[in-house]
N, C-alpha and C positions, 0 to 999 in steps of 0.2 A: 650544387648541394645550396641552394638560396644564395641569398648574398652575403658578403660581410661587410660590416657596418666602420669597418678600416677602425680607426683610436676612438670612437664615439665612447665615450664614459655611461655607463648603466648604473644610475643610483641604486642603494641599496633597496630600496622599496619595490626594484621590478626583480628583485631575485628571491627565491625562495629562501624560508629560513630553518635551515639543518641542524641548527644547536652547533654547530661549529663557525665563530667568526670566520669572518672573510680572509682574513690576513692570515689564517692559519691552515688555510683549505687549499692543498694544492694544485686544483683543478683551476678555481678562482683566479689565478696567475695569468692564466691564457684566455679568460672568458669573453674577454675585450676583439681578442682574434679568430674566434670560433664562428663559423657559417651559422645564419640567423636562418631559421625554417619559417617560411612565411604560409598563409593559412591558402594560398592559391599550390605550393608543394604539397601538404599535408592532406589536400583534396584528391590530387591525384595520387597520391600513396595511398591514401583510403579508398579510392573506386578500383587500383589496381590490385587491392588486397581482398575487394568483396565481389561476390556473385548475386545479381539481383534476384535470379531465380529460385537463388537458397533462399533468400529473405520473403518472396511471395510461397517458397513451400512451408517456411514456418507458419505465415500469415495463414495460408489456407488451412493447415491442421486445427490452429486457433478455431476458426471459423468454424470449422467441422465441430468441434467439440461444443461449442455453442448453441451450434444447430440440435447437435444430437440431445443437448441439455432442455433446448426449448420442445423438443418431439416429447420426449418424456415425462416432461412437466410443464404445460402450459403455462401455469401460473408463477413460472422461476422468473420473481422480477430480474435478477441482477441478469441472466441468462439472457432475457431479453435484450436489454440495456445494451450488453457487450455487443450481442451480435449486431443490433442497431447501427451501433458505432460504424459497423464495415460497410454497411450500406449507406451512410450518410457519407463519409469521408473516403470513400474508395480505397480504403487499405488493402494493400496488397494484390493491385490488378482488379479487385473486388468491381463490378460496375455499378456507378450511382445509382442509385435509385432511392428519390427523397420519399414515394410511396411505399416502400420496403421498411424503409427506419421508421417514417412514422408509425406503420402497423405494430412494429416491435417498440418503439418506444410507448407507444399509447396503452401496451398491455403492463408495461412497466411503471409508467406513470402512474397507471389505476391503483396500484401498491404504492405509491408515494416514493416510488424511487428516488432520490435526491439527484442521482447523474441524468436518469430519462428526464422530469422533469426539467432540468437545465438546458439537456443538449435537444430536445424539442423544440424546444425556442427557435431554434436555427433552422426549422424548415417551416419557418410561418414569416409571412410577408406582406405587408399594407402595399407594396409597389406591384404596379400593375405589370411591370417590365420585368418585373423577376416571377413571375408566375410559374414559369416553366421548372425552374430550378429548384421548386420549393413543392411541399406538400399542401399547404392550404392558404389561398388569398385573403383577408381579412380588410376589414375598414381597421383606419385609424383608430378607430376607439376600440374597435374588439382586440384589435394587436396589443395597444397596451394592457387592456383587462387579463388576457391571457397571459401574456407574458409576466406583467407585475405578479399576478398570484402564481404563476409557477415558479418564477425567482423565489417569491416569499417560501413558498412551500418549500423549496430547495434548502436555501440559506439558513431557515430559522431552526434544520435538522442540524446543522454545522456549519459553519461559513469554510471550512477546509474541503468540504467536499468536491465544490466546483468555485467556478467565477460567478456563482448566480449573486451573492454578497457585492461582489465589487461592481458587477455591472448593474445594478438593482440602484444603489447610493449613487453611482456613479452617473445615472441617468436622471435619478432625481436630481441632484444638483446641478444639473446642465439642464434640468426643466424642459426636457424632452416630451414633444406631444403628448398631452392628458398623462403624463407621469405620475406628478406630484397628486394632483385630482385622483388616478386611480388608486393611488397609496392612501388618503386621505378616504378616499369611499370603503375602500376594504377595513381601515380601519373602523370606522363605522359601521359597516358591516355584522364585525367580528363580535364588537360589543354588543348590540342587538342578539344574536345569539346566545353570547353568556349572561347577557340579566334576562332572556327569556328563552331556555334552551329547549322547552318543550319535549319531543319525541326523540332530538338530537342522541346517536349515539355516543356513549360514553369515550368509545376509542377518538371518534372524532370531537367531541368536545376538548379531550386532551389534546389535540394538536390545534384545534382556533385557539385555546387559554397560552398557548405556547406561540403562535405565531402571533397573539395578540402583545402579548410581552416584549418580542422579538421587536416587531412595527414601533411600538411606544420608545423602546430604549434607543432606535436608531434612528427614530426624527427627530427623537430629543438631543442626539448627538450631533445628527450631519446638522441642524437648524442652527446648532450652534445655543442652547436655549439654556445646556447645564441644570435643567430644572430637576433637582435631586427629590423632588414628590412623584415626579412624573417618572423617573430611575425607580422609584419605590415599588410604586404603580406596577410597574413592568415586573419588578420583582415578586411582585404578590401574584400576578398572570403565571409567571413560570413557577411558581409554589404551586400554586395549583393544579397546573397542568402535572405536575411530577408527582404531590404527594397526592392528591385526591385522585388521578387519573393514571397513574402510572405512566405518563409519557417519559420515555426516557430521555429527549432531548430538552424539557425541562428542566430535568438535573443538570444538564452539561452547561445550558445557555446559565443558570443558579452560578456555576462554576465559571465558565470561561466570560460572559460578560457583567454579572455582579459584583463576584468576589476578587475575580482577575483584575479589575478596573476598578474597583470602590462606586460602582454607580449603583446609587439606592441603599449599600452599605458600604462599611469599613474594607479595604484591602484586605484579605485573609487566605493568605497561602494553604493552609491546613484545611478550611471550608473549600477551597480550590479540589486540594487533591478528595476531598470526601464526597463532592456531589459530582466530581466525575466517576470515580468507584463505582456509586450508586448507578449513577448510567449504563457504566459496563455491567453493572449485574444485571440489570435488564435489557444486556445485549444490544445495545447500541455501538454499531460499528465505530466510530470513531473515538468513543469513549473506550472501548477494550484495546485500538490502538495506543492511545496514550496511558492506560493503565499498563500493557505489556512492555511501552517504551521507560514507564519507572521501574520495573522491575527488570529492566535489559540487564542478562547477566549468562556470562557462557561461563563461567568459571563451575567447576568440577566440584568445586568444595562448598557452593551454594545452589547446589542440584535442586534444591525444594524450591528454592527464589525460579533457578532458571524454567523449571517445568510450568511454573504457574505465567510466567512468560510468555514459553510456548505454547502454551492455552489460551491464553489469552489473543496471542495474534492468530491461531485458529480459527475462534469464534469469531474474531471481526471479520474473515472474510466471507461472511453475509454478503457481503460487500466488494465487489472487486476493483483494487486498487492496486497502484505498480509498486508501492511500497511496502504495502503489507505480504502483497505474494511475495515479493522479494526476502523477505525478513523471514516469512515460513518456509521459503525454501531452503534457505541458510541453514534457520532451525533443523529441517529435515535431513540436509546433508551431513551435518555435524554431528547428531545425533543428542540435540542439546536439552537438558534437563535429565538425562541420563537414558532418552527414547533411543529406541533401536534406529542406526541410521536409515533414510530411505531415499536414496539417491534417482531412482526413477520417479517418487513425486515430487521431489527437488526441482529434476527437469521439466515437470508439468507444470508446477508452479511458475517457472521460470519462463515459458513460452506463455502461459496467459500474461503475464505481467508486460511483456513489450508490448501489448496491444490494450492494456487496461488503463483507466481513467487517473492521470497524477495529480494527489493530493493538492490544493491550492496554499500551499505551504510556504513559498521561497526556498526550498530547498532543494537538492540535486534529483536529478532525472533519476527517477526508480526505473524505469523501462531500460535506459543506457546502464546504468550499472550491473539491469538484470542481463544484459546483453554479454556483460564480463563474466559472471559465474555460469553462466549458459555454454560460452565459449569454451570455458576450464572445462567444463563436463565433458561437452563433445571433443577436446582434446584427447584428453586421457581416457575416453571410453567407460568414465562413471556414471552409471545405470542408463545412459544410454549409448547406443552404436559408436563407436570411434567415428568421427567424421571432420577429417581435417581441414577441409574446404570450408563448411560450415562452421569449424572453430575460426578459421581467420576473418570469414564473414562477417559473424558476430564481432569478434573483435573490432575488425573496422567500423561497424556499424556504430559501436557504443563508442567509439573514440570518436566520431563523425558528431554524434550528438552531444559531446562533450566531457565524458566521464572518462578524467586523464589516463586514469590508470590502464585503460584501456592502451594504451599506447606503446606502456612499457610491454606487456603479454604479446600484443602484436609484432613488435620488434623484436621479441626473440625468435616469433616464428618464420619470419623475414629471414633473421642472422640464420635458424639452424637450414634455412634453405626449402621452408614446407607450405612456402607464398610463389607460385612459380612466375606468376608477372611482377614480382617486386625484386628489388636487387639488394647487395650489403649494404650498398651508399642510403638506400631508401631507409634497410635497418637503423643506421646509426644516425641519419636525423630524426627519425620516431625518437630514438634514447635522448639524441640532444633537447629533441622541443620538451620532453618531460621532464631531464633534470636540471633545466635551468626555469620552470614554469614557475612565475612567483606562488602558484596555487599547490605544486604540488605538495605530497607527502616526504617527509625525510625517508623515512624505510623502503619506498619506493623509488627515492631519488638515490640512496645508497644502492640500491639493486641496480639501476640503471646505469650506476658509473661502474659498478662492477662488470656488469656486460661490454659495456666500452671497453674496458680494460681486457677483457679476452678478446674482442675482437683485435686490440692494436698490439694485443701481446702474439697473435695466429701468425707464423712466420708463412703457413699456408695461402695468405691476404697479401701478397708483395704489396700492392696498392695501398693498404692500410696500415702494414704493420712499422709499428715506431713504438719500443722497447721503454724508452723514456715516456714517452707519452701513458704507455699502458700502468706503466709506474705512478705516474700522478694518480692516476684515475682508481685503481688498485687501493692508492693511500687515502683518497678522498674516501671509499667507500667504506674502508676499515675506522676511520674516526668516525664517520656520521653514524655507522652501525653499532659502536661502541657509546655515542648518547643515546641512541632509540633505545639499547639492549640494557639500559639501566632501570626502565621501567618494568613493573612487575609483569603488564599486559603485552609487553613488547612480542611481536610473532615470531614465530620457529625460525624463520629462513634469515633472521637476522643473525643468530646464531651459528646455522647449518654456513650460510656464505662465509662468514669469520671464520668457522673450519677449515672451510676450503682454503681460504687465502693463507690460512698458518700451515696446514697441510702442504701446499703446493709452493708456497714461497710466492706470493701472488701480492706485491706490494708489503713485504714483510720477511723476514728472513722465515725458514722454516723451523717450527717450531712444533713438533708433534705433539706433545706434550697439552701446548695451546688447543691443538687442533682436538686431540682426546677430550678436551674440558669442552670447548663449545658445541660439537657433536652431541655429546652428552647431553648438555646445557636444552637442545634444539627438541632432543626427546623428552625431555621433563616438562617442557613447553607445552606438550602436546598430551601430556598426561595431568596438566592444571587446567585444560581450556577445551570445552567441545568447538573447533573449528576445523575445517575439511583442511584448509591450506597448512596449517601447523601439523594436521594429519600426514599430508603430502610430504612437507619438509622432514619431518620425524623418519619416515620411512628411507626417505633418501639419506639422512644422516646416519641411520642404522648401518644401513648398508656402507658407507664411507668409514665407519668406525671399525666396521669386519675386515676392511683392508688395512687398518694402520697398523703397522708393527706393534708390538709391546713396548707401552713405554713405563 
């Protein structure tokens, strides 16, 4: 089980903050002597817990979904963009086909789909030696012109949709061949159109005004000119795009470029929120997502606000991204906003999220997080037919993609002997990896330590049985759970596990009155929040409560 590092002293910065001082945490006293779990060992465990054919099965199902969407509506830009990714990237065993990817991206690009506009650029090349692996061979001038135009069209809609914004300005700064010239030429051509629009359609003019504002603001920033007059001009173009031509990205750029940064106007948080909402009112997908996050709540007491949150997320799905699909799934599964839970729909959203585009927001992987919730649905047969191998495959895949809490749930499946190719030692390794990870969440750390206590307390596991060690892990779990349980937003599982430990005397003396209190608290947590995991633990608490002697 990994290599022990002897008496090496680990700085506190390398340990998770559980809210319990290290010198008062009984587990920390033996931390130095605990075996370390390295990346190679984790990779071995993940491989043992997942079946490649099941991941391919999920991919094939999602690919078929997008194929059917394209057949039903050939103008569905999002469906074409999502399907194209399978052919471009060779997802889940799909044979790579630059030409098929190009065909689907082109349909989506013509509808100004921001992801398609960016991704199709990966199918262009100006290198003769790459001709067979790309869809189109262009001259260097044509390549720069095509890619710069596409990057601007994508990034001007939102810098968070793709890496178009980053790639555009990094290449501009590096003075890639013809890049600066192309950007300057694009500014001139856009200016010529706005100065003499002729018969240009209103929607097209809105796009051009918005892109011109974006270009002027970014060139001013990247060239380090800091010319406030240029920023004000950019602001005027955004305003024209938004107010005159009802371009939603114009409103979003007023919020995110002008008022968030003080470019051309004073910084103004209220204006940021106002203009984001105006963009959302015009059904801008990213603005709807931001508006939803602003109203993010699962509180039963705030049902109206929660319903607005749910509706904004649903509307944002005009463009498929991992995080808006994940949040939509969580809302469906829990019945947020008082809506009827729809676990089948939640499962569908999660499958789509596995292969969707990630936001360019330097945040967690929405796909990795989606694997965790999808695994939970498969594990418990919620909205999907129960499938234990698929559940372990999803947990292992999510863990390998870096979403930490997948390790906890995968470890429990291993502990319960639901993964034939993994051993109890593998389960312990996963629990230990999570419980001492500096980025781990305290409530899940407590859960991992509770499970380790259960393992070391199990006399049917003679190689692992150690009642003294079990007591330490239980006691640590109790301390951490009591800290996190003070929050009004604490998850029901904290109360449930505290109830279990007082019920059976794990790490504490048996106290049926305390067990009764914590079981009831877990049930109460569920009545206060729309959360699937709270419902799960409240049901378990109800069963335990019924088994308790009258106190």
